[in-house]
N, CA and C of each residue as an Amber inpcrd file, in Angstrom:
protein
   615
   7.5790000  49.6900000   0.7100000   7.7480000  49.3270000   2.1190000
   6.9520000  48.0670000   2.4550000   5.6600000  48.0370000   1.9970000
   4.8100000  46.8900000   2.2670000   5.3980000  45.6170000   1.6710000
   5.9570000  45.7450000   0.4550000   6.5560000  44.5830000  -0.2030000
   7.7620000  44.0770000   0.5710000   8.5470000  44.9920000   1.0990000
   9.7270000  44.5960000   1.8750000   9.3270000  43.8570000   3.1470000
   8.2500000  44.3510000   3.7930000   7.7640000  43.6990000   5.0140000
   7.2660000  42.2960000   4.7000000   6.5620000  42.1310000   3.5700000
   6.0370000  40.8250000   3.1700000   7.1660000  39.8410000   2.9180000
   8.2030000  40.2910000   2.2350000   9.3490000  39.4340000   1.9640000
  10.0270000  39.0220000   3.2590000  10.1800000  39.9880000   4.1840000
  10.8100000  39.6930000   5.4750000   9.9930000  38.6760000   6.2590000
   8.6660000  38.8400000   6.2880000   7.7930000  37.9120000   7.0150000
   7.8600000  36.5090000   6.4180000   7.8950000  36.4350000   5.0860000
   7.9750000  35.1340000   4.4210000   9.2800000  34.4340000   4.7720000
  10.3800000  35.2040000   4.7490000  11.6800000  34.6400000   5.0860000
  11.7190000  34.1820000   6.5410000  11.1160000  34.9770000   7.4370000
  11.0870000  34.6500000   8.8620000  10.2910000  33.3640000   9.0950000
   9.1460000  33.2230000   8.4030000   8.3150000  32.0260000   8.5570000
   9.0520000  30.7890000   8.0710000   9.7280000  30.9020000   6.9380000
  10.4780000  29.7680000   6.3990000  11.6120000  29.3670000   7.3210000
  12.2660000  30.3590000   7.9330000  13.3820000  30.0560000   8.8240000
  12.9260000  29.2920000  10.0580000  11.6590000  29.4660000  10.4340000
  11.1290000  28.7680000  11.6080000  10.6190000  27.3800000  11.2590000
   9.8190000  27.2890000  10.1770000   9.1210000  26.0510000   9.8720000
   9.8970000  25.1060000   8.9610000  10.8130000  25.6210000   8.1590000
  11.5500000  24.7600000   7.2320000  12.3280000  23.6590000   7.9430000
  13.0600000  23.9710000   9.0600000  13.7710000  22.8850000   9.7440000
  12.8450000  21.7990000  10.2480000  11.6630000  22.1860000  10.7380000
  10.7140000  21.1920000  11.2380000  10.2120000  20.3070000  10.1150000
   9.9550000  20.9440000   8.9330000   9.4980000  20.1600000   7.7860000
  10.5850000  19.2070000   7.3260000  11.8260000  19.6840000   7.2940000
  12.9360000  18.8550000   6.8220000  13.1900000  17.6750000   7.7500000
  12.9110000  17.8600000   9.0580000  13.1920000  16.8080000  10.0040000
  12.0350000  15.8360000  10.1910000  10.8810000  16.1080000   9.5390000
   9.7320000  15.2160000   9.6830000  10.0770000  13.8280000   9.1580000
   9.6640000  12.8120000   9.8880000   9.9450000  11.4490000   9.4710000
   9.1330000  11.1000000   8.2360000   9.7500000  10.5260000   7.2070000
   8.9990000  10.1230000   6.0200000   8.1820000   8.8770000   6.3270000
   7.1330000   8.6270000   5.5510000   6.3610000   7.4020000   5.7580000
   7.2360000   6.1670000   5.5930000   6.9140000   5.1320000   6.3300000
   7.6570000   3.8770000   6.2520000   7.0340000   2.9900000   5.1740000
   7.8910000   2.4070000   4.3220000   7.4140000   1.4800000   3.2850000
   8.0290000   0.1110000   3.5660000   7.1810000  -0.8430000   3.9050000
   7.6200000  -2.1980000   4.2120000   7.2740000  -3.1370000   3.0710000
   8.1230000  -4.1350000   2.8670000   7.8380000  -5.1790000   1.8840000
   7.9600000  -6.5340000   2.5670000   6.8890000  -7.3130000   2.4880000
   6.8910000  -8.6850000   2.9970000   6.9750000  -9.6400000   1.8190000
   8.0870000 -10.3460000   1.7210000   8.2690000 -11.3820000   0.7030000
   7.9940000 -12.7350000   1.3620000   6.8700000 -13.3400000   1.0210000
   6.5890000 -14.6740000   1.5440000   7.5220000 -15.6720000   0.8760000
   8.2060000 -16.4720000   1.6680000   9.1800000 -17.4160000   1.1310000
   8.6580000 -18.8400000   1.1300000   7.4690000 -19.0410000   1.6450000
   6.8010000 -20.3390000   1.6140000   5.5070000 -20.1860000   0.8440000
   5.2330000 -21.1190000  -0.0570000   3.9750000 -21.1090000  -0.8060000
   2.8390000 -21.4880000   0.1450000   1.7430000 -20.7480000   0.0720000
   0.6170000 -21.0520000   0.9630000   0.0150000 -22.4310000   0.6970000
   0.2410000 -22.9890000  -0.4790000  -0.2410000 -24.3400000  -0.7890000
   0.7210000 -25.4230000  -0.3070000   1.8680000 -25.0010000   0.2200000
   2.8460000 -25.9480000   0.7490000   3.2990000 -25.4960000   2.1420000
   2.3540000 -25.3690000   3.0910000   2.7060000 -24.8740000   4.4300000
   3.6360000 -25.8230000   5.1620000   4.3210000 -25.2910000   6.1670000
   5.3110000 -26.0570000   6.9140000   4.9240000 -26.0800000   8.3900000
   5.7680000 -26.7510000   9.1800000   5.5450000 -26.8080000  10.6180000
   4.9530000 -28.1380000  11.0450000   4.9220000 -28.4090000  12.3390000
   4.4140000 -29.6780000  12.8660000   2.9880000 -29.9900000  12.4120000
   2.1670000 -28.9340000  12.2700000   0.7740000 -29.1260000  11.8520000
   0.5190000 -28.6380000  10.4280000   1.5960000 -28.3880000   9.6920000
   1.4950000 -27.9190000   8.2910000   0.5140000 -26.7490000   8.1610000
   0.6820000 -25.7510000   9.0130000  -0.2250000 -24.6010000   8.9930000
   0.5130000 -23.2680000   9.0620000   1.7790000 -23.2450000   8.6300000
   2.5760000 -22.0210000   8.7400000   3.2980000 -21.7230000   7.4350000
   3.5040000 -20.4420000   7.1720000   4.3830000 -20.0210000   6.0860000
   5.3420000 -18.9730000   6.6310000   6.5420000 -18.9720000   6.0920000
   7.5730000 -18.0250000   6.5030000   7.6930000 -16.8990000   5.4850000
   8.3410000 -15.8320000   5.9040000   8.5680000 -14.7040000   5.0180000
   9.7050000 -13.8440000   5.5240000   9.9730000 -12.7710000   4.7660000
  11.0660000 -11.8480000   5.1030000  10.5330000 -10.4340000   4.9740000
  10.6280000  -9.6560000   6.0630000  10.1350000  -8.2840000   6.0760000
  11.3080000  -7.3230000   5.9480000  11.2010000  -6.3850000   5.0090000
  12.2480000  -5.3970000   4.7570000  11.6740000  -3.9980000   4.8800000
  12.4340000  -3.1020000   5.5030000  12.0870000  -1.6780000   5.5180000
  12.8550000  -1.0310000   4.3700000  12.1440000  -0.5780000   3.3520000
  12.7820000  -0.0120000   2.1720000  13.5260000   1.2660000   2.5470000
  14.7660000   1.3530000   2.0810000  15.5840000   2.5190000   2.3610000
  16.3420000   2.4470000   3.6650000  16.1670000   1.3620000   4.4010000
  16.8760000   1.2000000   5.6690000  17.5140000  -0.1860000   5.7260000
  18.5470000  -0.2870000   6.5040000  19.2410000  -1.5620000   6.6550000
  18.5870000  -2.3580000   7.7860000  17.3400000  -2.7560000   7.5470000
  16.6220000  -3.5320000   8.5610000  15.8020000  -4.6210000   7.8860000
  15.9290000  -5.8330000   8.4060000  15.1440000  -6.9730000   7.9450000
  14.8450000  -7.8730000   9.1300000  13.7280000  -8.5810000   9.0400000
  13.4470000  -9.6160000  10.0270000  12.6160000 -10.7030000   9.3540000
  12.4780000 -11.8160000  10.0280000  11.6830000 -12.9240000   9.5050000
  10.2410000 -12.8000000   9.9860000   9.3430000 -13.4650000   9.2750000
   7.9300000 -13.4250000   9.6410000   7.3500000 -14.8280000   9.6660000
   6.2530000 -14.9600000  10.3880000   5.5250000 -16.2190000  10.4690000
   4.0380000 -15.9030000  10.3550000   3.3450000 -16.6550000   9.4870000
   1.9030000 -16.4710000   9.3190000   1.2030000 -17.8220000   9.3890000
  -0.0520000 -17.7600000   9.7260000  -0.8780000 -18.9650000   9.8430000
  -1.7410000 -19.1220000   8.5980000  -1.8650000 -20.3430000   8.1160000
  -2.7400000 -20.6210000   6.9780000  -3.9000000 -21.4950000   7.4380000
  -4.9240000 -21.5570000   6.6110000  -6.1210000 -22.3040000   6.9610000
  -7.3050000 -21.3670000   7.0840000  -8.4230000 -21.8900000   7.5580000
  -9.6570000 -21.1300000   7.6990000  -9.9580000 -20.8850000   9.1720000
 -10.2450000 -19.6270000   9.4970000 -10.6490000 -19.2820000  10.8530000
 -12.0830000 -19.7790000  11.0670000 -12.3040000 -20.7570000  11.9360000
 -13.6400000 -21.3470000  12.0840000 -14.6750000 -20.3810000  12.6620000
 -14.2220000 -19.3930000  13.4340000 -15.1580000 -18.4510000  14.0290000
 -15.6740000 -17.4300000  13.0170000 -14.7920000 -17.0220000  12.0890000
 -15.1600000 -16.0060000  11.1040000 -15.4360000 -16.5930000   9.7230000
 -15.0470000 -17.8460000   9.5210000 -15.1980000 -18.5280000   8.2370000
 -14.4920000 -17.7680000   7.1090000 -13.2990000 -17.2880000   7.3970000
 -12.4620000 -16.6260000   6.4000000 -11.0370000 -17.1380000   6.5650000
 -10.2040000 -17.0070000   5.5270000  -8.8080000 -17.4490000   5.6620000
  -8.0690000 -16.6210000   6.7070000  -7.1550000 -17.2760000   7.4230000
  -6.2790000 -16.5400000   8.3310000  -5.3600000 -15.5990000   7.5580000
  -4.8710000 -16.0600000   6.4210000  -3.8150000 -15.3680000   5.6870000
  -4.3180000 -14.0560000   5.0920000  -3.5240000 -13.0000000   5.2650000
  -3.8390000 -11.7150000   4.6460000  -3.6040000 -11.8000000   3.1410000
  -4.4360000 -11.0960000   2.3710000  -4.2680000 -11.1290000   0.9230000
  -3.0640000 -10.2920000   0.5140000  -2.4400000 -10.7140000  -0.5750000
  -1.2950000  -9.9780000  -1.1080000  -1.7570000  -8.6290000  -1.6450000
  -0.8160000  -7.6970000  -1.7160000  -1.1280000  -6.3590000  -2.2030000
  -0.4960000  -5.3090000  -1.3110000  -0.8320000  -4.0470000  -1.5560000
  -0.2980000  -2.9430000  -0.7790000  -1.3780000  -2.4070000   0.1540000
  -1.0520000  -2.3110000   1.4320000  -2.0260000  -1.9330000   2.4450000
  -1.4520000  -0.8400000   3.3550000  -2.3320000  -0.0210000   3.8900000
  -1.9220000   1.0240000   4.8290000  -1.6340000   0.4270000   6.2070000
  -0.7420000   1.1020000   6.9250000  -0.4310000   0.7310000   8.2970000
  -0.6380000   1.9600000   9.1750000  -1.1850000   1.7480000  10.3460000
  -1.3140000   2.8370000  11.3100000  -1.0270000   2.2890000  12.7090000
  -0.7190000   3.2070000  13.6230000  -0.5640000   2.8380000  15.0200000
  -1.8870000   3.0860000  15.7200000  -2.3940000   2.0870000  16.4260000
  -3.6670000   2.2300000  17.1200000  -3.6010000   1.4790000  18.4390000
  -4.5960000   1.7240000  19.2680000  -4.6370000   1.0750000  20.5800000
  -5.2960000  -0.2920000  20.4760000  -4.7250000  -1.2470000  21.1730000
  -5.2300000  -2.6150000  21.1870000  -5.4140000  -3.0690000  22.6270000
  -6.5670000  -3.6540000  22.9090000  -6.8050000  -4.1600000  24.2460000
  -5.8740000  -5.2930000  24.6130000  -5.3800000  -6.0130000  23.5970000
  -4.4980000  -7.1550000  23.8430000  -3.0220000  -6.7700000  23.7850000
  -2.6670000  -5.8750000  22.8510000  -1.2520000  -5.5600000  22.6250000
  -0.8570000  -4.1570000  23.0720000  -1.7850000  -3.4170000  23.6730000
  -1.4500000  -2.1180000  24.2180000  -1.5570000  -0.9840000  23.2160000
  -1.0870000   0.2000000  23.6270000  -1.1570000   1.3840000  22.7690000
  -0.0380000   1.3640000  21.7320000  -0.2400000   2.1460000  20.6750000
   0.7450000   2.2380000  19.5850000   1.0860000   0.8760000  19.0050000
   0.0540000   0.0730000  18.7920000   0.2380000  -1.2420000  18.1730000
   0.0600000  -1.1120000  16.6600000   1.0200000  -1.5820000  15.8500000
   0.8920000  -1.4400000  14.3910000  -0.2700000  -2.2700000  13.8440000
  -1.1560000  -1.6000000  13.1330000  -2.3450000  -2.2410000  12.5710000
  -2.2960000  -2.1690000  11.0480000  -2.5810000  -3.2820000  10.3900000
  -2.6160000  -3.3540000   8.9250000  -4.0680000  -3.2360000   8.4790000
  -4.3410000  -2.2500000   7.6300000  -5.7130000  -1.9980000   7.1970000
  -6.0010000  -2.7120000   5.8770000  -6.9130000  -3.6720000   5.9310000
  -7.3300000  -4.4260000   4.7510000  -8.8510000  -4.4420000   4.7220000
  -9.4430000  -4.0940000   3.5840000 -10.8980000  -4.0400000   3.4610000
 -11.5110000  -5.3970000   3.8070000 -12.5410000  -5.3680000   4.6170000
 -13.2350000  -6.5930000   4.9970000 -12.5970000  -7.3430000   6.1480000
 -11.4450000  -6.8480000   6.6440000 -10.7690000  -7.4770000   7.7770000
 -10.5490000  -6.4400000   8.8700000 -10.3570000  -6.8950000  10.0750000
 -10.0380000  -5.9800000  11.1700000  -9.1670000  -6.7010000  12.1880000
  -8.4990000  -5.8720000  13.0020000  -7.6180000  -6.3650000  14.0630000
  -6.4140000  -7.1300000  13.5190000  -5.9470000  -6.7600000  12.3500000
  -4.7400000  -7.3710000  11.7910000  -3.5330000  -6.5510000  12.2240000
  -2.5920000  -7.1760000  12.9010000  -1.4890000  -6.4290000  13.4910000
  -0.1530000  -7.1390000  13.3060000   0.9280000  -6.3880000  13.5560000
   2.2420000  -6.9710000  13.7960000   2.2810000  -7.2820000  15.2930000
   2.6480000  -8.4950000  15.6640000   2.7680000  -8.7580000  17.0940000
   3.7130000  -9.9150000  17.3650000   3.8660000 -10.2180000  18.6230000
   4.8170000 -11.2440000  19.0540000   4.1910000 -12.6390000  18.9860000
   5.0670000 -13.6280000  19.0130000   4.6380000 -15.0260000  19.0110000
   5.7950000 -15.9240000  18.6270000   5.5850000 -17.2090000  18.7250000
   6.6290000 -18.1680000  18.3480000   6.1290000 -19.2380000  17.3900000
   4.8130000 -19.3780000  17.2440000   4.2520000 -20.4170000  16.3850000
   2.9550000 -19.9080000  15.7570000   2.4720000 -20.5540000  14.6860000
   1.3030000 -20.0280000  13.9650000   0.0380000 -19.9660000  14.8180000
  -0.0680000 -20.8260000  15.8150000  -1.2520000 -20.8130000  16.6720000
  -1.3660000 -19.5340000  17.4980000  -0.2920000 -18.7540000  17.5490000
  -0.3250000 -17.4700000  18.2500000  -0.9240000 -16.3700000  17.3890000
  -1.3250000 -16.6870000  16.1790000  -1.8810000 -15.6990000  15.2550000
  -3.2910000 -16.0760000  14.8330000  -4.1450000 -15.0630000  14.7460000
  -5.4920000 -15.2350000  14.1940000  -5.5850000 -14.5310000  12.8420000
  -4.4440000 -14.4170000  12.1730000  -4.3840000 -13.7310000  10.8870000
  -3.3640000 -12.6200000  10.8660000  -2.7750000 -12.3410000  12.0260000
  -1.7800000 -11.2700000  12.1340000  -0.4070000 -11.7590000  11.6860000
   0.5370000 -10.8140000  11.6620000   1.8980000 -11.0880000  11.2140000
   2.8170000 -11.1600000  12.4330000   3.4310000 -12.3170000  12.6490000
   4.3660000 -12.5050000  13.7570000   5.7720000 -12.1980000  13.2630000
   6.4770000 -11.3370000  13.9800000   7.8410000 -10.9520000  13.6150000
   8.8480000 -11.6690000  14.5020000  10.0550000 -11.9040000  13.9610000
  11.0980000 -12.5330000  14.7620000  12.2700000 -12.9860000  13.9230000
  12.9920000 -13.9790000  14.4220000  14.1340000 -14.5760000  13.7290000
  13.8530000 -16.0490000  13.4730000  13.9970000 -16.4510000  12.2060000
  13.8890000 -17.8710000  11.8670000  15.2260000 -18.5410000  12.1670000
  15.1920000 -19.6020000  12.9700000  16.4430000 -20.2490000  13.3950000
  16.5490000 -21.6930000  12.9100000  15.7980000 -22.0210000  11.8620000
  15.9710000 -23.3240000  11.2430000  14.8900000 -24.3380000  11.5420000
  13.9290000 -24.0180000  12.3960000  12.8320000 -24.9440000  12.6940000
  11.5820000 -24.4860000  11.9580000  11.1270000 -25.2220000  10.9450000
   9.9450000 -24.8050000  10.1870000   8.7330000 -24.6190000  11.0990000
   8.0330000 -23.5070000  10.8940000   6.8410000 -23.2390000  11.6770000
   7.1100000 -22.6070000  13.0190000   8.3590000 -22.2030000  13.2700000
   8.6980000 -21.5820000  14.5440000   9.5440000 -20.3280000  14.3000000
   9.5110000 -19.3900000  15.2710000  10.2400000 -18.1380000  15.1490000
  10.6370000 -17.6680000  16.5490000  11.7770000 -16.9810000  16.6650000
  12.2880000 -16.5200000  17.9560000  12.4970000 -15.0080000  17.9590000
  12.8530000 -14.4650000  19.1260000  13.2250000 -13.0470000  19.2970000
  12.1390000 -12.1040000  18.8110000  10.8930000 -12.4670000  19.0430000
   9.7790000 -11.6940000  18.5220000   9.6480000 -10.3160000  19.1580000
   9.8070000 -10.2310000  20.4800000   9.6210000  -8.9460000  21.1700000
  10.5700000  -7.8800000  20.6340000  11.8070000  -8.2740000  20.3790000
  12.8070000  -7.3180000  19.8940000  12.4000000  -6.7080000  18.5650000
  11.9110000  -7.5180000  17.6510000  11.5870000  -7.0170000  16.3190000
  10.2830000  -6.2200000  16.2910000   9.3080000  -6.6080000  17.0820000
   8.0770000  -5.8220000  17.1420000   8.3720000  -4.4350000  17.6940000
   9.1980000  -4.3580000  18.7320000   9.5730000  -3.0610000  19.3010000
  10.3050000  -2.2020000  18.2700000  11.1460000  -2.8160000  17.4550000
  11.9000000  -2.0760000  16.4410000  10.9720000  -1.5360000  15.3620000
   9.9970000  -2.3170000  14.9420000   9.0570000  -1.8650000  13.9190000
   8.2050000  -0.7170000  14.4400000   7.7740000  -0.7970000  15.6890000
   6.9680000   0.2760000  16.2650000   7.7360000   1.5860000  16.2390000
   9.0430000   1.5430000  16.4950000   9.8620000   2.7570000  16.4580000
   9.8670000   3.3720000  15.0680000   9.7920000   2.5430000  14.0400000
   9.9280000   3.0190000  12.6720000   8.6080000   3.5260000  12.0810000
   7.5160000   3.1490000  12.6820000   6.2110000   3.5260000  12.1420000
   5.6940000   4.7620000  12.8760000   5.2690000   5.7500000  12.1490000
   4.6920000   6.9350000  12.7790000   3.2060000   6.9820000  12.4380000
   2.4740000   7.7940000  13.1780000   1.0360000   7.9260000  12.9110000
   0.8100000   8.5960000  11.5510000  -0.2510000   8.1660000  10.8790000
  -0.5770000   8.7490000   9.5740000  -0.7460000  10.2500000   9.6880000
  -0.2920000  10.9630000   8.6510000  -0.4690000  12.4080000   8.6740000
  -1.8820000  12.7800000   8.2430000  -2.1910000  14.0610000   8.3390000
  -3.5530000  14.5320000   8.1010000  -4.0150000  14.2690000   6.6670000
  -3.0770000  14.1500000   5.7370000  -3.4280000  13.9280000   4.3340000
  -3.5630000  12.4560000   3.9890000  -3.3350000  11.5990000   4.9390000
  -3.4560000  10.1750000   4.6820000  -2.2570000   9.5640000   3.9890000
  -1.1680000  10.3410000   3.8540000   0.0400000   9.8150000   3.2080000
   0.8920000   9.1120000   4.2610000   0.4370000   7.9640000   4.6770000
   1.0850000   7.2970000   5.7970000   1.9280000   6.1150000   5.3970000
   2.0660000   5.2120000   6.3290000   2.9240000   4.0410000   6.1660000
   2.1920000   2.9350000   5.4130000   2.9500000   2.1650000   4.6510000
   2.3480000   1.0880000   3.8700000   3.1900000  -0.1740000   3.9440000
   2.5350000  -1.3000000   3.6570000   3.2120000  -2.5790000   3.5290000
   2.7690000  -3.2270000   2.2250000   3.7380000  -3.7310000   1.4850000
   3.4510000  -4.4950000   0.2660000   3.6980000  -5.9640000   0.5750000
   2.6610000  -6.7750000   0.4080000   2.7560000  -8.2140000   0.6720000
   2.8450000  -8.9480000  -0.6560000   3.9110000  -9.7180000  -0.8130000
   4.1340000 -10.4570000  -2.0540000   4.1120000 -11.9550000  -1.7650000
   3.3310000 -12.6880000  -2.5490000   3.2900000 -14.1370000  -2.3830000
   4.5610000 -14.7860000  -2.9110000   4.8470000 -15.9820000  -2.3940000
   6.0000000 -16.7360000  -2.8850000   5.7780000 -17.1040000  -4.3400000
   6.8690000 -17.1890000  -5.0920000   6.7660000 -17.6090000  -6.4860000
   6.3180000 -19.0640000  -6.5420000   5.3760000 -19.3480000  -7.4050000
   4.8400000 -20.6950000  -7.4790000   5.5820000 -21.5190000  -8.5100000
   5.8120000 -22.7860000  -8.1740000   6.5060000 -23.6980000  -9.0750000
   5.4910000 -24.4750000  -9.8960000   5.9320000 -24.9620000 -11.0470000
   5.0790000 -25.8260000 -11.8620000   5.8870000 -27.0360000 -12.3010000
   5.1950000 -28.1400000 -12.4580000   5.8670000 -29.3730000 -12.8700000
   6.3360000 -29.2510000 -14.3070000   7.5440000 -29.7420000 -14.5770000
   8.0900000 -29.6850000 -15.9200000   8.9910000 -30.9020000 -16.0960000
   8.6370000 -31.7770000 -17.0300000   9.3830000 -33.0180000 -17.2070000
  10.7600000 -32.7780000 -17.7810000  11.0430000 -31.5520000 -18.2450000
  12.3340000 -31.2600000 -18.8380000  13.2480000 -30.5070000 -17.8780000
  12.9260000 -30.5180000 -16.5950000  13.7650000 -29.8220000 -15.6380000
  14.3530000 -30.7940000 -14.6370000  15.5270000 -30.4660000 -14.1450000
  16.1330000 -31.2830000 -13.1090000  15.7590000 -30.7940000 -11.7240000
  15.3470000 -29.5000000 -11.6300000  14.9420000 -28.9470000 -10.3420000
  13.5850000 -28.2750000 -10.5080000  13.4180000 -27.1110000  -9.9650000
  12.1360000 -26.4250000 -10.0220000  12.1800000 -25.3080000 -11.0420000
  11.1400000 -25.2450000 -11.8630000  11.0280000 -24.1760000 -12.8600000
   9.8970000 -23.2550000 -12.4350000  10.0840000 -21.9190000 -12.5590000
   9.1370000 -20.9610000 -12.0360000   8.3920000 -20.2400000 -13.1370000
   7.1100000 -19.9540000 -12.8470000   6.2810000 -19.2290000 -13.7940000
   6.7770000 -17.8050000 -14.0020000   7.3130000 -17.2020000 -12.9750000
   7.7850000 -15.8200000 -13.0460000   9.0420000 -15.7450000 -13.9080000
   8.9190000 -15.0810000 -15.0560000  10.0490000 -15.0220000 -15.9850000
  11.2260000 -14.2670000 -15.3890000  10.9480000 -13.3880000 -14.4320000
  12.0090000 -12.5850000 -13.8290000  12.6750000 -13.2740000 -12.6480000
  12.1950000 -14.4740000 -12.3040000  12.7510000 -15.1340000 -11.1300000
  14.1720000 -15.6150000 -11.3570000  14.5090000 -15.9120000 -12.6090000
  15.8480000 -16.3960000 -12.8970000  16.1310000 -17.7430000 -12.2640000
  15.0730000 -18.4990000 -11.9300000  15.2760000 -19.7980000 -11.3130000
  15.7170000 -19.7140000  -9.8650000  15.4250000 -18.5990000  -9.2090000
  15.8300000 -18.4290000  -7.8150000  14.6550000 -18.6910000  -6.8910000
  14.9480000 -19.3020000  -5.7470000  13.9060000 -19.5350000  -4.7500000
  14.4440000 -19.1450000  -3.3810000  13.6340000 -18.4220000  -2.6160000
  14.0440000 -18.0030000  -1.2850000  13.6370000 -19.0550000  -0.2690000
  14.5900000 -19.5100000   0.5140000  14.2730000 -20.4220000   1.6060000
  13.7730000 -19.6170000   2.8020000  13.1130000 -20.2860000   3.7860000
  12.6370000 -19.5530000   4.9670000  13.7200000 -18.8030000   5.7040000
  14.9720000 -19.2660000   5.6220000  16.0450000 -18.5670000   6.3330000
  16.6060000 -17.3920000   5.5500000  16.0110000 -17.1070000   4.3720000
  16.4360000 -15.9530000   3.5850000  17.5050000 -16.2720000   2.5530000
  18.0590000 -17.4910000   2.5600000  19.0650000 -17.8530000   1.5680000
  18.3750000 -18.2340000   0.2610000  19.1780000 -18.3500000  -0.8020000
  18.6200000 -18.6280000  -2.1300000  19.0870000 -19.9850000  -2.6320000
  18.2260000 -20.6540000  -3.4180000  18.6380000 -21.8400000  -4.1580000
  18.4500000 -21.5410000  -5.6370000  19.2740000 -22.1390000  -6.4650000
  19.2410000 -21.8570000  -7.9060000  18.7500000 -23.0780000  -8.6530000
  17.8060000 -22.8530000  -9.5590000  17.2660000 -23.9280000 -10.3970000
  17.8340000 -23.7960000 -11.7990000  17.9660000 -24.8990000 -12.4880000
  18.4210000 -24.8550000 -13.8800000  17.4640000 -25.6520000 -14.7270000
  17.3400000 -25.2450000 -15.9720000  16.4040000 -25.8660000 -16.8980000
  17.1640000 -26.5220000 -18.0220000  16.8570000 -27.7700000 -18.3260000
  17.4490000 -28.4900000 -19.4470000  16.5170000 -28.3770000 -20.6330000
  16.9840000 -27.8280000 -21.7010000  16.1550000 -27.6510000 -22.8980000
  16.2700000 -28.8630000 -23.8070000
């Protein structure tokens, strides 16, 4: 009898909690592909790099804008280091509640936020649409709002949202090439432009 009651209770508990577990939102995994080399910044003041942000597993992409150079107040680079970093939603005095924050050791207040030019960033990631003007970006509010919808607060186990930041592939001079040759053997001679399109390089042996 006791065994039957235990089985019934287990089944009853699963019937209640299983749907909630199944419907829980999975952590968001973002990938930022920088499409401009930080050593070759663009824009009117040559202080910007472009990129492309993708939500893995979803049909969503947007363009990004970052500032390069040294922050004179902190004496550190504006640009976030490449790698995989945690993301959380936190309150910001400037950007309000539920503002996406990127956690990087030794840095603070790094966020996704709105803007149109690199001077609007102190090291944060500006989201929007690249419309062909180097160093500028549009429709920022729309994309920041969309990203906030996709990011949930970290769970109790710390298995939360992450972003992988990848630097642009670097070119090297080669007297035997007609275009650009890349160090990355897997690049296949492809280069991403700020607008997300590709150019193809060929090598003459």
